[in-house]
C-alpha positions as CSV (number, residue, x, y, z in Angstrom):
1,M,79.5,15.6,-14.2
2,T,79.0,16.7,-17.9
3,G,80.9,16.9,-20.8
4,R,81.7,20.5,-20.4
5,K,84.4,22.7,-18.6
6,R,84.6,26.8,-18.5
7,G,81.8,26.6,-21.6
8,A,83.9,24.7,-23.8
9,P,83.0,20.7,-24.5
10,I,85.7,18.3,-22.8
11,R,87.4,16.6,-25.4
12,V,87.6,12.7,-25.1
13,L,89.8,10.3,-27.1
14,L,89.0,6.5,-26.8
15,I,91.4,4.0,-28.1
16,D,90.6,0.5,-28.0
17,D,90.1,-2.0,-30.9
18,D,86.4,-3.8,-29.3
19,P,84.0,-1.6,-31.6
20,D,81.3,-2.5,-29.6
21,L,82.8,-1.0,-26.4
22,R,83.9,2.3,-28.8
23,S,80.6,2.6,-30.2
24,G,78.6,2.3,-26.4
25,V,81.4,4.5,-24.9
26,K,81.0,7.1,-27.7
27,M,77.7,7.5,-27.9
28,T,77.5,7.6,-23.8
29,L,79.5,10.3,-23.7
30,E,78.5,12.7,-26.3
31,M,75.2,12.3,-24.9
32,E,76.8,13.8,-21.2
33,G,78.2,16.6,-23.6
34,F,81.6,15.4,-24.2
35,E,83.1,16.0,-27.8
36,V,85.0,11.8,-28.6
37,S,87.2,11.0,-30.8
38,A,87.3,6.9,-31.6
39,A,90.3,5.3,-32.5
40,P,90.7,1.4,-33.0
41,G,94.5,1.2,-32.4
42,G,97.4,2.7,-31.1
43,A,99.0,4.3,-34.5
44,E,95.4,5.8,-35.3
45,G,95.0,7.2,-31.6
46,L,98.8,8.7,-31.5
47,E,97.6,10.4,-35.3
48,M,94.2,11.8,-34.0
49,A,95.6,12.9,-30.3
50,G,98.2,14.6,-32.6
51,M,95.7,16.5,-34.6
52,S,93.4,17.9,-31.8
53,P,95.2,17.3,-28.2
54,P,92.2,15.5,-25.9
55,D,91.5,16.2,-22.3
56,V,91.1,13.0,-21.6
57,I,92.7,9.8,-23.4
58,V,90.6,6.6,-22.6
59,L,93.1,3.5,-23.4
60,D,92.7,-0.3,-23.9
61,V,95.8,-1.7,-22.3
62,E,95.5,-5.1,-24.4
63,M,95.3,-4.5,-28.2
64,P,97.0,-6.3,-31.0
65,V,99.6,-4.7,-32.5
66,M,100.8,-1.6,-30.0
67,S,99.8,-2.1,-26.7
68,G,98.2,0.6,-24.2
69,P,101.2,1.3,-22.5
70,E,103.2,1.3,-25.7
71,T,100.8,3.9,-27.2
72,L,101.0,6.1,-24.1
73,R,104.8,6.3,-24.0
74,E,104.4,7.0,-27.4
75,L,101.6,9.9,-26.8
76,R,103.9,11.0,-23.8
77,R,106.7,12.0,-26.5
78,N,104.6,14.8,-27.5
79,P,104.7,18.1,-25.2
80,R,101.2,18.9,-26.6
81,L,100.0,16.2,-24.6
82,D,101.3,16.9,-21.2
83,D,97.9,17.9,-19.8
84,S,95.8,15.0,-21.4
85,R,95.1,12.9,-18.5
86,V,95.0,8.9,-19.0
87,I,92.5,6.4,-18.0
88,F,93.1,3.0,-18.5
89,L,91.0,0.1,-19.3
90,T,91.7,-3.6,-18.9
91,G,90.4,-6.8,-18.0
92,K,93.2,-7.7,-15.9
93,V,91.9,-8.6,-12.0
94,D,95.2,-8.3,-10.4
95,L,94.8,-4.7,-8.6
96,D,97.8,-4.8,-6.8
97,A,100.1,-5.8,-10.3
98,M,98.1,-2.9,-11.9
99,E,98.7,-0.6,-9.8
100,E,102.3,-0.8,-9.9
101,T,102.0,-1.0,-13.6
102,F,100.2,2.1,-14.2
103,E,100.7,4.5,-11.4
104,D,103.4,6.4,-12.6
105,I,101.8,6.8,-16.7
106,A,98.1,7.3,-16.1
107,Q,95.7,9.1,-13.9
108,G,93.5,6.1,-13.5
109,Y,92.1,2.7,-14.6
110,L,88.6,0.9,-14.9
111,L,88.1,-3.0,-15.0
112,K,86.1,-4.3,-17.7
113,P,83.3,-4.6,-17.8
114,F,82.1,-1.1,-16.3
115,S,79.1,1.2,-16.2
116,A,78.6,4.6,-17.9
117,I,78.7,5.8,-14.3
118,E,81.9,4.7,-13.5
119,L,83.4,5.9,-16.4
120,L,82.1,9.2,-15.8
121,N,83.1,9.1,-12.2
122,K,86.7,8.2,-13.3
123,I,86.5,11.1,-15.4
124,D,85.4,13.4,-13.0
125,E,88.3,12.4,-10.5
126,V,91.1,12.3,-13.4
127,L,90.1,16.1,-14.1
128,G,89.8,17.3,-10.9
129,G,90.8,20.8,-10.6
130,K,91.3,20.9,-14.2
131,D,88.0,22.7,-14.6
């Protein structure tokens, strides 16, 4: 998969409090042709998403101040973001609990640490049929 849909770049918003992860994921996705914005927390991510609705939001579950699920609830209050697909990033390993928690509010999740290929495949999966 490349970061293009019908000739336009796929817009990804990455919201994660880890600066190293943000930098690495942003660089990887940009090398694949995605248009990437990155925010260090939920409030910044809400502002960025409101200004330019992304196709995909990659969202850390555990962040200080505003958690990933709290951020997503706020994002979903904006009707302009209804088509944005969400991938949660988490270090939690209880897959059954994760699936129950996230299945109604996100389209997918990845366990940390994850590879670039896993992220690209998950983006492709959540965008299935949208390009």
